[in-house]
ROROSE-578083 format. One line per field, with one value per residue (C-alpha): residue in one letter; residue number from 1; x, y, z. Coordinates in pm, 1 decimal, padded with zeros to 6 digits. Layout:
BEGIN
r <- [A,...]
k <- [NUM,...]
u <- [X,...]
v <- [Y,...]
w <- [Z,...]
//
This chain:
BEGIN
r <- [M,I,D,R,R,T,F,I,G,S,L,A,G,G,L,F,G,A,L,R,A,A,E,A,Q,P,A,G,R,T,Y,R,I,G,L,L,N,D,F,A,V,Q,S,N,P,A,P,N,F,R,Q,G,L,H,D,L,G,Y,L,E,G,R,D,F,V,I,E,Y,R,W,A,A,G,H,L,D,R,L,P,E,L,A,A,D,L,V,R,A,N,V,D,V,I,V,T,S,G,T,P,G,I,R,A,A,K,Q,A,T,Q,T,I,P,I,V,F,A,S,G,Y,D,V,V,G,R,R,I,V,E,S,L,A,R,P,G,G,N,A,T,G,L,S,F,G,V,E,A,G,K,G,L,Q,L,L,K,E,A,V,P,S,L,V,R,V,G,Y,L,Y,D,P,G,I,G,P,L,N,P,R,T,G,A,A,A,Q,E,L,N,L,M,L,R,P,I,S,A,R,D,R,N,D,V,V,R,A,L,A,E,L,P,P,G,P,N,G,L,A,I,A,N,T,S,F,L,V,E,T,S,E,Q,V,C,G,L,A,T,R,R,K,L,P,A,I,G,T,G,R,V,F,A,E,A,G,C,L,M,S,F,G,E,N,L,K,E,M,Y,R,R,A,A,W,F,V,D,K,V,L,K,G,A,K,P,A,D,L,P,V,E,Q,P,T,N,I,E,L,V,I,N,L,K,T,A,K,A,L,G,L,T,I,P,P,S,L,L,Q,R,A,D,Q,V,I,E]
k <- [1,2,3,4,5,6,7,8,9,10,11,12,13,14,15,16,17,18,19,20,21,22,23,24,25,26,27,28,29,30,31,32,33,34,35,36,37,38,39,40,41,42,43,44,45,46,47,48,49,50,51,52,53,54,55,56,57,58,59,60,61,62,63,64,65,66,67,68,69,70,71,72,73,74,75,76,77,78,79,80,81,82,83,84,85,86,87,88,89,90,91,92,93,94,95,96,97,98,99,100,101,102,103,104,105,106,107,108,109,110,111,112,113,114,115,116,117,118,119,120,121,122,123,124,125,126,127,128,129,130,131,132,133,134,135,136,137,138,139,140,141,142,143,144,145,146,147,148,149,150,151,152,153,154,155,156,157,158,159,160,161,162,163,164,165,166,167,168,169,170,171,172,173,174,175,176,177,178,179,180,181,182,183,184,185,186,187,188,189,190,191,192,193,194,195,196,197,198,199,200,201,202,203,204,205,206,207,208,209,210,211,212,213,214,215,216,217,218,219,220,221,222,223,224,225,226,227,228,229,230,231,232,233,234,235,236,237,238,239,240,241,242,243,244,245,246,247,248,249,250,251,252,253,254,255,256,257,258,259,260,261,262,263,264,265,266,267,268,269,270,271,272,273,274,275,276,277,278,279,280,281,282,283,284,285,286,287,288,289,290,291,292,293,294,295,296,297,298,299,300,301,302,303,304,305,306,307,308,309,310,311,312,313,314,315,316,317,318,319,320]
u <- [14954.4,14908.3,15024.2,14817.2,15034.4,15016.9,14640.2,14584.1,14810.8,14625.3,14290.2,14401.9,14534.4,14207.5,14005.3,14227.2,14182.6,13807.2,13787.9,13995.5,13769.6,13462.3,13601.1,13649.8,13281.4,12933.8,12808.8,12592.0,12702.7,12872.4,13021.7,13033.7,13363.8,13398.6,13743.4,13786.2,14107.9,14261.7,14507.2,14466.6,14327.5,14644.4,14867.3,14641.3,14749.7,14408.0,14547.6,14755.3,14444.9,14255.4,14548.9,14542.4,14176.5,14248.7,14526.4,14266.5,14037.1,13803.9,13710.7,13616.2,13270.6,13165.5,13264.0,13310.0,13269.0,13447.0,13282.1,13560.0,13555.7,13858.2,13928.6,14231.4,14416.2,14115.2,14082.7,13769.8,13582.8,13647.1,13351.5,13095.7,13260.4,13254.5,12887.0,12818.9,12970.8,12742.8,12444.4,12569.0,12530.8,12880.1,12982.0,13318.3,13509.1,13880.9,14076.4,14414.0,14563.3,14428.5,14182.0,14033.1,14001.7,13840.7,13598.2,13493.0,13451.8,13242.0,13022.3,12947.8,12986.9,12846.9,13002.2,13345.2,13643.0,13983.2,14267.0,14555.9,14782.1,14754.3,14997.8,14993.9,14644.3,14637.0,14766.6,14515.1,14235.1,14148.1,14168.0,14177.2,14493.3,14683.4,14593.5,14225.0,14116.3,13757.7,13497.7,13451.8,13801.1,14124.8,14406.0,14772.5,14967.5,15298.3,15562.7,15862.9,15934.9,16062.7,16363.6,16498.7,16488.6,16681.4,16942.1,16988.0,17008.9,17276.3,17463.3,17450.7,17559.6,17769.6,17827.2,17453.2,17350.5,17012.3,16710.1,16370.9,16080.4,15802.7,15464.0,15090.8,14951.1,14602.1,14700.8,14811.2,15089.5,15453.3,15530.7,15750.2,15954.0,16076.8,16218.3,16377.9,16544.0,16685.5,16827.8,17001.2,17162.0,17273.8,17050.1,16866.3,16513.7,16293.1,15930.8,15783.2,15416.7,15237.0,14863.4,14842.5,15049.9,15031.2,15187.2,15500.4,15710.1,15633.6,15710.8,16052.8,16138.1,16121.4,16447.3,16733.1,17022.1,17316.9,17365.4,17038.5,16868.2,16501.9,16286.5,15941.4,15645.2,15432.8,15109.0,14895.9,14934.1,15311.6,15317.6,15105.0,15345.3,15663.7,15809.7,15751.5,15892.6,16199.1,16263.1,16254.8,16479.9,16741.2,16738.5,16795.2,17078.1,16884.6,16962.4,16612.1,16461.3,16096.7,15889.8,15828.7,16014.0,15802.8,16025.4,16355.1,16197.3,16077.3,16431.6,16489.8,16822.7,16674.1,16359.9,16292.0,15967.4,15699.3,15592.1,15246.2,15152.5,15227.2,15023.6,14723.4,14778.7,14780.6,14463.4,14280.1,14348.7,14161.3,13872.9,13854.1,13829.4,13561.3,13352.9,13367.6,13222.0,13515.8,13465.1,13720.3,13724.5,13880.2,14135.9,14468.9,14621.9,14936.6,15264.5,15449.1,15798.2,15910.3,16089.3,16279.8,16580.6,16619.2,16907.7,16914.6,17276.9,17181.0,17054.8,17361.4,17580.3,17370.2,17416.9,17790.4,17759.8,17938.6,17721.2,17917.9,17967.7,17831.4,17499.4,17489.0,17535.4,17226.8,17007.7,16727.7,16759.9,17009.9,16887.3,17181.4]
v <- [04986.6,05364.7,05548.1,05822.4,06108.2,05978.3,05929.4,06284.4,06423.6,06232.4,06343.9,06708.1,06682.5,06532.5,06802.1,07073.2,06927.0,06904.5,07262.9,07383.5,07207.2,07343.5,07696.0,07661.9,07712.6,07695.3,07341.1,07199.6,07439.1,07309.5,07589.8,07584.2,07718.7,07797.6,07735.7,07918.5,07864.4,07874.8,07597.6,07252.2,07009.8,06800.0,07093.4,07281.6,07388.9,07310.8,07037.0,07301.2,07514.2,07217.8,07140.9,07498.7,07457.1,07125.0,07291.7,07539.9,07262.1,07227.9,06881.5,06841.7,06694.9,06795.0,07161.1,07248.6,07125.8,07270.6,07355.9,07328.9,07529.1,07476.1,07684.3,07465.3,07752.8,07888.5,08234.5,08314.5,08053.3,08223.8,08469.9,08194.7,07967.9,08250.8,08316.1,07945.1,07961.7,08254.6,08048.3,07765.5,08007.8,07953.0,08126.4,08244.6,08230.0,08147.1,08227.0,08351.4,08557.8,08877.2,08709.5,08491.0,08776.4,09005.4,08734.3,08675.3,09047.3,09090.7,08797.4,08921.1,09227.1,09061.5,08714.0,08742.2,08674.1,08556.0,08559.6,08325.9,08525.7,08850.2,09088.6,09466.4,09443.2,09815.0,09929.8,09706.3,09841.6,09506.3,09661.6,10022.6,09970.1,09685.2,09806.1,09874.1,09665.1,09790.8,09599.8,09224.8,09092.9,09043.8,08790.8,08762.5,08961.1,08891.7,09137.7,09032.0,09263.6,09124.6,09353.6,09132.6,08834.7,09028.8,09118.1,08753.6,08643.4,08904.0,08787.1,08427.5,08526.6,08845.9,08858.4,08886.4,09198.4,09109.0,08961.5,08868.8,08918.4,08666.7,08785.4,08759.2,09084.1,08979.2,09030.8,09388.6,09596.8,09548.7,09710.8,10019.4,09923.8,09613.7,09824.2,10064.2,09776.0,09640.0,09980.9,10005.1,09666.2,09771.2,09506.6,09548.1,09425.6,09290.2,09229.2,08925.3,08851.0,08518.3,08481.5,08102.8,07786.8,07764.4,08110.2,08036.0,07891.0,08188.9,08430.3,08284.0,08281.5,08662.1,08672.0,08749.1,08501.8,08534.1,08546.0,08618.6,08552.1,08502.9,08625.9,08471.0,08651.9,08487.1,08423.9,08113.0,07975.8,08025.5,07831.9,07564.1,07546.3,07580.4,07252.8,07362.9,07711.1,07589.9,07313.7,07559.8,07800.0,07532.6,07408.0,07764.5,07804.4,08069.5,08106.9,08163.2,08270.9,08242.6,08358.2,08061.5,07734.2,07555.9,07706.4,07582.5,07243.3,07240.4,07294.9,07668.6,07788.4,07966.8,08074.0,08344.8,08425.1,08334.4,07976.9,07957.4,07641.0,07807.8,08110.3,07882.7,07732.6,08081.4,08170.9,07933.2,08178.1,08451.1,08213.2,08122.3,08491.3,08555.2,08254.2,08381.0,08714.5,08936.2,09161.1,09136.5,09516.4,09519.3,09238.0,09379.4,09219.2,09025.7,09008.1,08684.3,08714.5,08361.5,08427.7,08136.5,08125.7,07790.4,07714.0,07421.7,07310.0,07040.4,07314.5,07528.4,07238.7,07196.6,07567.2,07553.1,07796.0,07811.2,07967.0,08198.1,08038.3,08352.0,08299.2,07927.8,08001.9,08225.4,07966.4,07804.4,07495.5,07372.6,07111.8,06883.0]
w <- [18905.5,18902.8,19213.7,19373.0,19237.5,18879.2,18906.3,19030.5,18757.8,18490.2,18627.4,18634.2,18278.9,18159.4,18330.3,18177.8,17830.1,17876.7,18001.3,17706.0,17458.7,17636.4,17611.3,17236.7,17164.7,17321.2,17379.1,17103.4,16829.3,16516.6,16310.4,15931.7,15799.9,15431.0,15285.0,14954.9,14764.9,14421.2,14504.8,14360.2,14617.0,14627.3,14727.6,14964.0,15313.8,15468.0,15697.5,15873.1,15927.0,16069.3,16297.4,16419.7,16515.9,16686.4,16887.5,17012.9,17133.1,16834.5,16711.2,16346.8,16303.8,16653.9,16679.6,16313.9,15959.2,15657.9,15327.3,15066.5,14744.5,14518.9,14209.0,14122.6,13959.6,13767.8,13919.9,13718.2,13922.4,14257.0,14253.0,14197.0,14452.9,14707.6,14632.6,14681.7,15030.3,15112.5,14997.6,15221.4,15514.1,15653.5,15975.3,15842.6,15513.0,15515.2,15200.6,15076.3,14796.6,14645.2,14401.3,14675.6,14923.9,14667.2,14557.9,14919.1,14989.0,14675.6,14776.8,15129.4,15345.1,15656.8,15689.2,15854.5,15627.3,15749.9,15499.1,15574.9,15344.9,15155.2,14991.1,15031.0,15177.0,15261.1,14922.1,14747.9,14968.9,15117.9,15466.4,15583.4,15788.7,15950.4,16300.2,16224.4,15924.6,15914.7,15715.8,15751.3,15668.0,15861.7,15883.1,15792.8,15535.9,15366.3,15477.4,15268.4,14977.5,14647.2,14684.4,14964.2,14732.6,14470.2,14731.2,14830.5,14467.1,14400.5,14709.5,14586.5,14234.5,14263.5,13885.6,13818.4,13622.3,13466.5,13641.6,13505.9,13743.9,13678.0,13803.2,13741.8,13594.4,13700.6,14064.7,14005.2,13850.3,13938.6,14273.2,14215.3,14521.7,14338.6,14058.1,14304.6,14489.7,14163.5,14079.4,14416.8,14351.3,14001.1,13850.6,13523.7,13601.8,13323.8,13428.3,13253.1,13305.4,13293.8,13345.8,13380.2,13372.4,12994.0,12968.1,13171.3,12886.2,12665.7,12949.0,13025.8,12656.3,12668.5,12860.4,12620.3,12583.9,12815.5,13190.9,13369.3,13698.7,13783.3,14071.2,14106.6,14258.1,14524.2,14338.1,14361.6,14012.2,14022.9,14349.7,14182.5,13888.3,14095.5,13965.8,13605.5,13666.9,13859.3,13608.3,13319.0,13508.9,13577.2,13216.7,13100.4,13353.1,13544.6,13915.1,14052.6,14381.6,14481.2,14776.2,15004.2,15054.2,14793.1,14522.4,14666.9,14728.0,14365.6,14234.0,14225.0,14360.8,14661.2,14836.3,15090.1,15259.3,15507.1,15570.5,15411.2,15599.0,15931.7,15824.7,15766.4,16107.8,16261.0,16068.3,16301.8,16586.4,16395.6,16323.7,16691.1,16786.5,16525.6,16630.7,16988.5,16882.4,16782.3,16481.6,16197.6,16185.8,16534.0,16488.5,16363.0,16056.9,16145.5,15955.6,16036.0,16178.4,16084.2,15753.3,15600.5,15369.7,15191.6,14954.6,14712.2,14675.9,14425.8,14194.1,14264.5,14147.9,13831.4,13759.7,13831.1,14123.6,14456.3,14724.4,14958.8,15303.2,15471.0,15291.9,15370.2,15738.3,15738.4,15567.8,15768.6,15551.8,15295.2,15048.0,14964.7]
//
């Protein structure tokens, strides 16, 4: 039997939930959301985005449907996939990464674009400024510089003097700040570029024999091939750090950076604002404050390294 107090509480909770769902969008409208990505389908963070919408009171199938367009690591497909979303007359396009954002912006200057992650979005002229994006795109931008990763790698391996920096030249040139950070740490930095997954083996072979380290840029195809990259690094006895926990989980020594899945979840907040009438030009770009340090002790053991206790204590997660 339910007592009167419990019944009233349940009724109030139900009414609150109904009101929240009703506030999410006008009754009878089902929004079409385009999800453009260069991730492979099996590793995409779309479930986190959908969860973010559900947390805001949206129900999939009733309040929104998602049009998926996957490039699966083939960046050259992004422009046509973006154009296809425009033809599908979506209400908003959600994407991530410089190639995806640029493809969406080239496809439309009127449909709102929300990027779940972007790097140096002002320097790459994706937005006018973080506070006032201008145009039809806004979202979340990575704020962690590669120099911080180099600092952590040097702290983990104090004897390190040479570091290869693996990056995708198709995204843009090496950031001068990365080189400056390496110089301050007395590290000899060797940029090594790889354009796709088939190019990774060749790129890592460019590193000369001897003690080296490896820093891995946060680009989509490197995230997609994280297991291959980290496996190669470990076999070559390279202590490696990547941006984002996926690299430590894939077997690299460390990772440092924003949580991409949480960024996709937060992107739902921007979509909600846009669907309620806000203009992307007026929604400031956010830089996440939840930065994670993950250390893989299993990899450290394979490399014959002892991680300083002071660094272990600062880690958000230690993989045993």
